[in-house]
N, C-alpha and C positions, 0 to 999 in steps of 0.2 A: 573483601578481597574476592576477585574472580579468577577462576582457573580455566585453562583450556582443556576440555574434555577429550577432544578427538580431532585429528586432522585427516581429511579424506582426499585421496587422489582420485578425482572424478573421471579421468581419462578423456576429458574434453580436449579437442585439438586446437582450440582458440580461446580467447578471453571469456571468462564466466561473467555474466551480467546480473544474475539473480540466483539466490538459493533460499528455499522456503521449506520449513518443516511442517508436516501435516498436523491436524487438530490434536491427535493423540501423542505427537512427538515420536512416532515410530518410523516415519519415512521422510526422506529428504529428496526434494526435487531441485534440479539445477538446470540452467539454460545458458546458451553460449552463442558466440559468433560463428561457431561451426554448424549452425542451423539446427542443432539437436537439443532435446530435452532428455535428461537422465533421471531415473527414480531409483533411490537406494533404500534398502532396509537398514536402519541404524539402531535396531534394538540391541540392548546390552553392550553398547560401545562398538558393535561390529559395523561394517559397511559393505553390504552385498548388493551388486547391481541387479535390479529387478527388471528394468525396462529401459530401452533406448528408443525414444520416440522421434520419428522423422516425418515431418509433414510440412514444415516451413521451407521456404526457398530464400531465406535471408537470415541475418542475425536475429536471435530470439532475445528480446529485451527484458521481458518480465513474465513471471508465472504466478498463479494464485490457486490455492487449494479451496475447494468448496466445502461446506459444512457436511459432516458425514450423514446427517439426516436425509440428504438428497442422494446418497450413494457416494462412491469414490470418484470425485470429479477434480480435474485439474485444467485450468485455463492458461493459455499462452498467447503472447502477442509478438509481432515481428515487424522488421523492416519491410517485409513482403506485403504489407498492408492488411494482413489477415489476423483474425482472432480464431483460435481453435480451442474448443472444449473437448477434452479427452475424458473417457470414462472407463473404469475398470469393471469388467464383467467376467466372472469365473477365472480370476487370476490373470486375465489378459487385458492390456490397455489398447483402446482403439479410438479413432476419431468419432466423436459423438455429434458435434455440430461445428460448422465453419461459417464465420461471418466475414464477408469480404466487401463491405460497403463503405470503406474509407478510401480516400484518394492519396494517402501518403502513409508513411510509417506509423504503426500503432505502438505507442510507447509505454502504456500502462494499462493493467487490468486488475480489477478487484471485485470479489463477490460481496454482495450486500450481507448484512447480518441476517441470520436465518429467519428471524421473526418477520422480515419483509417478504419472504418467499425466495425462490431461486432466481436471483437477479445478478447480472454481471455488468459492471460499468467499464468502458474502454475510452482511453484518451489518445488522440492522434495528432501527428504533425500537420494534418490538414486543418487544425484549429477546432475540430468538432469533438464532442463527447457523445458516445452511443451508450444507451442503457438497454440491455437485452433481458427480457423477462420471459421465463418459461411458463407456457400455458399447458397445464396438465390435462385439461379437457380435450385438447386437440393434439397434444404431444408436439407442439411447435414453439418457436421462439419469436416473440414480438419485439421489434426494434424501434426505439424512439431516439431521435438525434437532437442534441443541442447544437445548433448551427453557430459557427463563429464564436465559440466559447472563449478562445484566446487567439489574438492576432499572432500570426507566424506559426503557432503550434501549442498543443497541450502536452506537457511533459509528465504529469502525475495526477492521480486521483485517489481519494480516500473517502469511505463512507462514514457518516456519523453513527454512533452507537444507537441501538434501537431502544431508546428510553423516551418516556413522555416528558415534555419540558416542564409541566406543572404537576405538583402533587395532587392526587385524587382525593379531594376532601368530600366530594359527593359521590358515593359508591354507585348511585343510580345512573350517573352519566357515563356513557361508553367512552373508553379511552382509545384515542386514535393515535397511531404512530405516524409522525411526520418524517418522510424520507428526505434526507439531505446528503449532499456531496460537497467535498472541497476539492478544488483543482488548482494546479499551478502551471504557469505557462511561460512562453518566450517573450511575453509582453511585460515581464517582471511582476505580474499580478498574482495574487491569491484570491480566488472567488468561491463564494458559497452559493450552492444551487439548492432549490427546494422544489419538490414535486407539487404541482398545483393542478389537480384534475388529471388531464391526459397530456400535460406538458410540464417542462421544467423551466423555472424562472430564476433569474439571477437575483439572489437575496442580498448579497453584500459583495463589495469589491474592496479588497484590502491592499493598500499601497504603502509599502515600506521598502521592499527590496529594490536594489538599483541595478540588478542584472537578472538573467534568466532564473526562474524558480525551477529547481531540479526535482524536488520531492516535497510532498505534503503528507501529514499523518494526523488523523483525528484520534485523540486519545480515547481508550476504552472508558466506559463509565463505571464508577465504583459506588454508585448510588447517590452521588452528588448532582445537584442541578447545574453546576458550572460546566461549561464546554471548554475544552482545551485543544488547540491545534498547534502542531509544530511545522515549520516550513524551513527549507534550506535553499541556498542559491549559489550561483557563481560569484556573487558578491562576497563570499566567504563567511556569511553570517547565518546563524540559526535564530529564527524569530519564534517566540511563543505568543500565541494569540489566545485570549481568554474572553468569555462572554457568559452572562447569566441568562440571556434570552435569545441568542443567535441573531440579534438585531444590531447591538452595539458591541464592537470588538475592541479590546485594548491590546496593544502590542508591547513586547519588551524584547530586547536583544539578549538572548541567552549567552552567546559567545561569538566572537569574531575569530575565525580560524586562520591558519597560515596559508591555506590553499582552498580551492573550490570544495564545496560540500555537496556530495552527491545524494546521500540517503539519510533519512531519519526514520526511526522505528520505535514504537512504544512497547514496554513490557505488558504482559497480559492484564495487570492491575493498573496500568497507566501512571505509575509513579516513577519509572526510570525510562529515560530516553537514550537510545543508542544512535550514535552519529558516525558516519564514515565519509571520507573524502579523499581528495588528491594527495593528502599527506601520508597515505597508506596506513592510517590508524583507524581503529574502531574505539570510540570513547563512550563511556556510560556516564550519564548526568542525572542528578537527583536534586530536587528542591529542598532546601533546609527550612527550619522553622521560621527563619527571618524572611523567607521568600526568595532567597538567592539560590542560583543554580550552581552546584558543585560538581566537578569531575571526580567521580569516585573510582574510576579505573580506566586504563587505556591499554590497548593491544596493538603492538607494532607488527606490521605484516612480516611474516617469516620468523618471528621470535615468539618463544613460549612464555617469556616472563612478562608480568604485568605490574606496572608501578601502582602502588596503593596510596600515593600522596593525595591529600584532600585539598584540592585547589579551589579556593573560594573566589567568586567573581566580585 
């Protein structure tokens, strides 16, 4: 059973597009069509506004917290074609870096796992994906662009967890981390990208969805060698993709919903998937021992009660 801990009146003057809790679960950031980003202290069930960030000149679609080992960082992307990285110093947030090298709306941002370094990926409606890497020696950001990643536009990106694909039987062999991204686009495709030297190459093209892919989420690793990705689409379906080697991917339809599915998000240990969509519900799904996905709870917008029925697929 899941219970609602708190409801926060953000004070945004228009639709909220994203809400993200930081690494320690102590602060909440929200972004909106009112062009602003708000940061709240949510310790002990309270919600105190800490900062109201204004730097975008269009709806802000998504935000992403950086890992605290790099300081207090927050990235945002907007319809204004810009990506802004904000940094907190001495209790005040300010613009740390601005990237404006996309030709259309930037729809998705996500920081890489900290083992890869301070890296931010950005997906845009111009069809391209940018990968921004911080160079500590020069205190600059290096940008690499995946051109024409998705026809019409890229809607979502997600990093693979920083694990080695093979167990290390020979301790004398250095372990290299392979950087991978998954993206979803307006071409109905889910694509896997792998860093190869100084460029990014398309490793897999996954074709099951029959409409725009709205979100993708690579599941966190819990020590298993299997890779799991969730994708959702305007075709009302959530697809679960699994692979042992990132080369061959198997797909299964987790569920077909009554409306468009906008977002998918994994729990920290990767065993529960949250899904939200046009039906104004947030549903939580878990795989049972038989391999079937069950809805373990759902929250209806504006209601505090959650049904606890176990609906097996």
